[in-house]
C-alpha positions, 0 to 999 in steps of 0.5 A: 757264642753267648747266651745273648747271641745263641739261636738255640739253647746254650748250656755252658761247658762249665754247667755240663761238666758240673751237672749230675743226676740228683739220685745217683750223681751220674754225669749227664749228656746234652741232647740238643735235638731233644732239649734235654739232659740224659743219664746215659747209664739209666736213660733218665732225662731232664728237660731243659726249658728256656735254656734252664735245666729242670729237675723239679716243679716248684710245688709249695714254693710257687709264691716265690716264682710269682714274686721274683718274676713279677717285681723288680727288686735288684739294686746293685749297691744295695745287693753288693753291700747285703751280699758282703754282710750276709756271706762274710765275703769281700767281693775281691775274694771271689775271683776265680772261685766256683760258687753255689748260690743255693736258693738264688731266687731272682738271681741278684746275688748270682749277679754280684758274685759273677760280676766280682769274678766268680763262676757261679752256679744258681739253684732254685726250686722255682721258676724264679730262675727264669728271672735270674736268667734275665737278670744275668743274661750278660754274664756267661759265668752264671749257670742256673738250674731249677732243682730241689736244694735237698737233692742238688744235681752237683757232685758233692764237695766241689764248690770253693764257696756255698752260700744260702740267703733267706731260703732254707727256713722255707722248707718243711725241714730246714736242717735237712736242707742245711745238711744237703747244701753243706755237702757241696762244700769242698775241703778248705771251702767256705759256707755261709748261711742266713736264716730267720731269727726266732723273735720274742714269744709274742711276736712269734704268736701274733705273726704265726696266727696271721700266717695261718690265715695268709697262707690259705689265701691265693696270691691274687687276694693276698697281694693287696694286703701286702701292698697295704703293708708296703704303704705302712712301710713308707710312713715315718715312725709307723714303719719303725714301730708297728712292724715290730708287732705285725711284720711288713717291710720298710725298705726304701723302695716300693717294690721291694716292700711289697715283695718282702712283705709278700715273701713273709706272708705267702710261703707254706713253710716258715721256720725261725731259728737261733744263733746257737741252733745254727751254730750246732749245725755247722759243728755237727756237719764238721765245719770249723772257724765259725764266724757269727756275722753281725747284722748289716744295719748299725745304730745303737737302738737297732743293735739293742733290738736285734740282740734282744730278738725284737726285729721281725724278719732279721736273721741268724748268720754264720760262716764256716770253713770245711777242714782241709783234712775232711772227716765227713 
């Protein structure tokens, strides 16, 4: 029986064995008659809606549920290249690994990791997991939950590889999310994180000022402005100059440009970080063999702008390894 052919809610054995209560780490049992997960020790229940266990509602992150469910932004070749660049993991290294995508959104990187042979668990705070489910419907080894990354429904230190791309900085406490997700990495496992980079003071001032306006707008009112940004992102020269002042995407695909621009201006929280800051978090969490990952794009002028923190929307990106003899 697969997710595609089942006439009732299907939860894989991998998922049932991995799930725990976020608060107490108790194992959970599946009640098919009630379509819910039950903690037999406390009788606490968690609904399973559309085949996805739900441990939270999306709250302040509702804009992500809207954008990822509405737009088609997955592109296989590009997603594979981005995954490799932002995780530091070659696809052939993923086969057989138990992998956590912390903040999976619409599931495109779950798809990359699963098609490379990983057993993938995707967690997101929003209903974007429903888009992820559609995108990965052909992959039985992708398991999805709607959950708070600070209170994940998994046992700590059980994943071979954990990654988070462009998500943690949208919580009111980026460091708290980093530390909570870090606890999921097993001894000897790897952890890769990509966060927004802190830009020059004048870029931060301009874009923070704009976000004070846009975050108070309804998605319906904001979206036309994002479409304007997407139009500008398709104009030669303009899309490589003006977007260094006011952020908008210059992705080759129209829908990606709209979605990326919306992703910048809609979320309630958005924090920017430095490489040194992220590196210190890895060190304090006990990770070693830290690798500062280079940007995906190349070119002399691009790299000069990147090194001088002039690229709005670019990232700080590090991979670390939890020691085999773990002292944490």
